[in-house]
Backbone bond lengths (Angstrom), bond angles and torsions (degrees), N, CA, C in turn:
res aa  C-N    CA-C-N  psi(-1)  N-CA   C-N-CA  omega(-1)  CA-C   N-CA-C  phi
1 M - - - 1.439 - - 1.523 108.60 -
2 D 1.323 117.70 131.02 1.452 122.51 -179.42 1.516 109.93 -76.50
3 A 1.329 115.71 141.38 1.455 120.71 177.33 1.522 109.39 -76.37
4 V 1.311 116.63 140.80 1.453 121.77 176.92 1.519 107.11 -85.26
5 M 1.300 117.66 130.35 1.459 122.02 -179.21 1.524 110.01 -97.36
6 A 1.341 116.43 146.84 1.459 120.61 175.26 1.523 108.73 -60.20
7 M 1.316 116.31 142.78 1.457 121.17 -176.77 1.521 109.20 -114.85
8 T 1.335 116.71 125.60 1.455 121.90 177.45 1.516 108.84 -99.39
9 I 1.328 116.13 129.13 1.459 120.40 -179.66 1.522 109.49 -133.78
10 P 1.341 117.27 158.07 1.464 119.97 176.05 1.524 110.70 -60.54
11 G 1.330 116.47 145.43 1.451 121.77 -174.95 1.508 116.07 -56.54
12 S 1.308 118.77 -34.36 1.454 120.11 -173.42 1.525 112.98 -74.87
13 Q 1.318 118.57 -11.10 1.458 120.11 -176.41 1.530 113.20 -89.20
14 M 1.291 119.38 -22.70 1.460 121.38 -174.96 1.525 111.09 -116.81
15 I 1.312 115.76 -65.18 1.460 121.53 -176.70 1.520 106.69 -143.98
16 T 1.308 116.89 141.57 1.455 120.42 179.33 1.522 109.54 -114.97
17 V 1.325 115.08 163.62 1.455 122.47 179.43 1.524 106.73 -128.16
18 S 1.326 117.16 123.64 1.466 120.90 -179.79 1.524 109.66 -66.66
19 D 1.330 116.10 161.20 1.465 120.64 178.20 1.527 111.07 -59.81
20 S 1.326 116.04 -39.29 1.463 120.67 179.34 1.532 110.95 -62.50
21 A 1.328 116.89 -46.37 1.468 120.70 178.91 1.517 111.11 -66.61
22 L 1.331 117.30 -39.56 1.462 120.70 179.63 1.523 110.83 -61.52
23 G 1.319 117.05 -42.56 1.462 120.65 177.12 1.518 112.08 -60.89
24 Q 1.323 117.25 -44.08 1.464 121.45 178.59 1.532 111.07 -64.32
25 L 1.331 116.00 -43.16 1.469 120.17 -179.34 1.514 111.60 -65.20
26 K 1.317 117.74 -41.21 1.465 120.97 177.72 1.523 110.38 -61.61
27 G 1.337 116.13 -38.75 1.463 120.11 176.69 1.517 111.86 -63.92
28 L 1.333 117.16 -41.81 1.462 121.11 178.01 1.525 111.37 -65.08
29 I 1.326 115.86 -43.01 1.460 120.51 -177.92 1.519 110.88 -67.00
30 S 1.334 117.24 -41.80 1.470 119.42 -179.04 1.524 111.46 -66.98
31 G 1.320 117.96 -22.26 1.455 122.01 178.56 1.522 113.90 -82.32
32 Q 1.330 117.45 -6.09 1.461 121.43 -179.09 1.526 110.30 -87.47
33 A 1.297 116.70 135.88 1.466 122.02 178.07 1.522 108.77 -93.45
34 T 1.321 116.27 80.41 1.452 120.62 179.57 1.517 109.32 -145.58
35 E 1.308 116.04 147.87 1.458 119.89 178.96 1.526 111.81 -92.78
36 T 1.321 116.68 -12.61 1.462 119.70 179.00 1.520 109.57 -87.75
37 Q 1.309 116.17 151.61 1.456 119.73 177.65 1.520 109.06 -74.74
38 L 1.314 115.67 126.53 1.458 121.12 178.39 1.521 109.54 -86.18
39 G 1.316 115.52 143.25 1.454 121.78 172.23 1.515 108.24 -115.83
40 L 1.309 116.32 165.58 1.461 121.25 175.58 1.515 107.72 -102.40
41 R 1.330 116.67 115.41 1.462 121.18 177.37 1.518 108.07 -91.56
42 V 1.338 115.83 123.88 1.456 122.76 179.46 1.523 107.05 -120.12
43 F 1.338 116.69 134.66 1.458 119.82 -176.82 1.518 110.87 -151.01
44 V 1.313 114.51 163.62 1.463 121.19 170.34 1.523 106.90 -119.70
45 Q 1.312 114.75 151.96 1.459 119.99 176.81 1.516 108.82 -141.83
46 S 1.301 115.67 155.07 1.457 121.15 177.55 1.513 108.84 -64.76
47 G 1.315 115.48 139.71 1.453 119.92 177.97 1.508 110.98 126.52
48 G 1.290 116.11 -171.79 1.451 121.01 -175.04 1.515 109.57 84.93
49 C 1.313 116.38 169.61 1.455 120.08 -174.58 1.516 113.84 -75.55
50 S 1.338 118.52 -9.65 1.463 120.07 178.48 1.523 113.17 -113.86
51 G 1.313 119.01 -6.69 1.465 121.34 177.90 1.516 113.85 127.37
52 F 1.337 117.18 -41.37 1.455 122.78 175.61 1.522 108.34 -127.56
53 S 1.320 116.03 154.15 1.454 119.64 172.55 1.528 108.94 -131.47
54 Y 1.323 114.92 151.98 1.462 121.91 179.93 1.519 110.16 -89.11
55 G 1.309 115.10 152.23 1.449 121.14 171.78 1.516 109.22 -145.39
56 M 1.326 116.22 149.63 1.459 120.45 175.22 1.515 108.95 -158.62
57 G 1.317 114.45 152.40 1.450 120.16 178.07 1.510 110.15 -171.08
58 L 1.319 115.82 160.32 1.452 120.43 177.49 1.526 108.93 -72.65
59 D 1.322 116.57 138.67 1.465 122.22 -175.15 1.515 109.01 -129.43
60 E 1.336 116.68 119.86 1.469 120.48 178.82 1.530 112.12 -93.00
61 N 1.323 116.91 -3.27 1.461 121.20 178.89 1.525 110.41 -80.33
62 P 1.324 116.85 153.24 1.470 118.39 175.03 1.521 109.83 -65.30
63 P 1.333 117.01 157.33 1.464 119.02 179.89 1.517 111.62 -60.11
64 R 1.321 115.87 151.35 1.467 122.17 177.91 1.527 109.31 -82.04
65 E 1.319 115.40 164.82 1.462 120.56 -176.77 1.520 113.24 -59.80
66 D 1.332 117.80 -34.75 1.469 119.68 -176.65 1.527 113.33 -95.95
67 D 1.330 118.24 9.55 1.458 121.35 -178.53 1.519 112.58 -74.89
68 V 1.312 114.93 145.16 1.453 122.45 163.69 1.525 104.38 -95.49
69 I 1.323 117.04 128.60 1.459 121.75 -178.42 1.520 107.82 -109.15
70 V 1.321 115.65 122.39 1.455 120.86 -179.97 1.527 107.67 -108.12
71 N 1.328 116.35 119.30 1.462 121.92 176.47 1.524 108.52 -84.97
72 V 1.332 116.32 102.08 1.456 120.60 -179.09 1.527 109.48 -74.96
73 D 1.313 116.43 -49.61 1.462 123.40 170.71 1.521 107.16 -157.41
74 E 1.328 117.04 -170.90 1.471 119.20 -175.22 1.525 113.57 -64.86
75 S 1.324 117.38 -17.41 1.455 119.53 -176.79 1.521 114.92 -107.44
76 L 1.332 118.01 -3.95 1.462 119.22 -176.73 1.520 111.99 -141.74
77 K 1.334 114.07 128.77 1.457 121.84 171.71 1.521 107.31 -119.12
78 V 1.333 115.43 141.21 1.462 121.45 177.49 1.517 106.97 -109.73
79 Y 1.338 116.75 129.87 1.462 122.86 178.13 1.521 108.79 -106.24
80 V 1.331 116.06 127.05 1.462 121.55 177.93 1.522 107.42 -130.44
81 D 1.334 117.54 121.75 1.464 119.92 177.99 1.521 109.82 -67.56
82 S 1.321 116.60 159.69 1.469 121.21 -173.54 1.530 112.41 -61.99
83 Y 1.329 118.49 -34.97 1.468 121.42 177.60 1.526 110.40 -63.31
84 S 1.321 116.67 -48.20 1.462 121.25 -178.12 1.519 111.93 -69.66
85 A 1.333 117.05 -31.84 1.464 120.96 -177.96 1.526 111.26 -57.86
86 E 1.308 116.39 -34.67 1.463 120.93 179.01 1.525 111.21 -59.48
87 Y 1.324 117.58 -34.96 1.457 122.48 -175.76 1.531 113.54 -97.09
88 L 1.336 117.14 -10.90 1.461 120.55 -177.17 1.525 113.71 -109.97
89 Q 1.325 117.81 4.05 1.463 121.54 -179.81 1.524 110.20 -55.91
90 G 1.331 117.34 120.92 1.455 122.08 178.32 1.522 114.89 84.49
91 A 1.328 118.54 3.50 1.465 121.55 -177.83 1.530 111.14 -76.82
92 E 1.329 115.37 160.30 1.458 121.73 177.00 1.523 109.54 -125.81
93 I 1.320 115.74 131.78 1.465 121.71 172.53 1.518 106.39 -89.98
94 D 1.318 116.49 129.18 1.457 121.67 -177.59 1.524 108.70 -131.12
95 Y 1.306 116.22 162.14 1.457 121.55 173.31 1.523 107.04 -123.55
96 V 1.325 115.20 123.73 1.459 121.36 -178.63 1.519 107.65 -111.16
97 D 1.315 115.78 123.83 1.463 121.36 -179.88 1.524 107.96 -102.24
98 Q 1.347 115.68 100.32 1.455 121.40 -178.75 1.512 109.59 -126.05
99 L 1.310 115.65 156.06 1.455 121.12 178.67 1.528 111.02 -60.19
100 M 1.322 116.55 -41.64 1.463 121.81 178.78 1.527 108.97 -121.02
101 G 1.304 118.11 118.88 1.456 121.02 172.78 1.512 116.50 82.06
102 G 1.312 119.62 27.71 1.452 121.84 177.16 1.524 110.71 -75.15
103 G 1.324 116.03 167.58 1.454 121.58 177.17 1.515 111.83 141.80
104 F 1.324 115.82 -168.01 1.458 121.23 -179.87 1.524 110.14 -73.65
105 T 1.305 115.44 142.24 1.457 121.86 177.51 1.527 108.63 -142.92
106 I 1.307 116.49 160.16 1.457 121.73 178.81 1.524 108.87 -120.41
107 H 1.329 115.45 124.65 1.460 121.75 173.17 1.519 105.83 -94.90
108 N 1.319 116.54 111.99 1.463 121.64 -171.13 1.530 110.79 -118.47
109 P 1.339 117.40 112.77 1.462 119.28 179.24 1.532 113.55 -69.60
110 N 1.315 117.83 -11.88 1.461 122.09 179.30 1.529 112.59 -85.56
111 A 1.317 117.56 -10.87 1.456 121.95 -178.86 1.523 109.60 -83.57
112 V 1.319 116.34 125.94 1.458 120.16 176.38 1.529 111.06 -99.16
113 R 1.318 115.85 -14.97 1.462 120.98 178.20 1.513 107.73 -152.12
114 T 1.327 116.94 137.20 1.465 121.64 176.49 1.514 109.03 -127.90
115 C 1.296 115.21 160.46 1.459 121.40 178.31 1.524 108.59 -89.44
116 S 1.282 116.58 157.52 1.462 119.97 179.10 1.525 112.24 -64.40
117 C 1.342 117.40 -19.57 1.465 119.44 178.41 1.523 111.41 -73.27
118 G 1.351 117.98 -18.78 1.455 121.74 178.07 1.509 114.86 78.81
119 H 1.317 117.70 2.78 1.463 121.24 -177.42 1.521 112.95 -106.46
120 S 1.318 117.87 -4.08 1.456 119.00 -178.44 1.522 110.20 -136.92
121 F 1.333 115.24 158.47 1.454 120.70 -176.56 1.510 110.55 -153.80
122 Q 1.320 114.68 167.19 1.461 121.92 175.97 1.520 107.99 -129.52
123 T 1.328 116.43 143.53 1.461 121.43 178.24 1.521 109.46 -98.49
124 A 1.323 116.25 171.86 1.458 121.63 -178.37 1.523 112.15 -61.95
125 D 1.344 117.48 -30.16 1.467 119.32 -179.29 1.526 111.91 -82.96
126 G 1.356 117.12 -0.98 1.462 120.82 176.23 1.510 114.22 70.36
127 S 1.331 117.90 19.42 1.468 120.99 -179.85 1.516 110.90 -64.17
128 G 1.311 115.33 159.79 1.452 121.91 179.12 1.510 111.71 89.55
129 E 1.289 115.56 158.29 1.465 121.84 -179.05 1.505 109.37 -112.62
130 A 1.318 118.19 117.37 1.465 121.87 -178.73 1.524 110.09 -68.77
131 R 1.321 114.98 140.05 1.462 123.20 176.64 1.507 108.83 -132.91
132 S 1.319 116.53 167.60 1.462 118.58 178.92 1.517 110.12 -65.81
133 C 1.313 115.01 148.47 1.459 121.81 -177.07 1.521 109.78 -80.30
134 S 1.328 117.16 132.83 1.461 120.63 -179.83 1.522 111.34 -105.04
135 H 1.333 117.70 9.83 1.476 120.79 -178.11 1.495 111.08 -99.84
């Protein structure tokens, strides 16, 4: 069986990062005491009140074999596993600065329904198992 290699693609083809989110992420990355280049891992998982929930975090590990790697700019790479890539195609990571409830958010054109918490979504095929909202 052939090994699947990580695929690097231009940022605009898979997932984009708004200027506001990029500024916040650069600030987070510069505050980390590490010599390795950090990437932003973005994923979806089953669960949440609408069927799927989003997750993201800084990742100091090298990309996995099935990752799609999006080069946002010279200082930021986004890693998306192949399962999540199916649901995040064309999505945008944004940072919203609000008095109540600000932070990172994902604008996902594949979501046909989202929860009021903003952390979960449902796709047209109804994938994922809805659970009670913990937010």
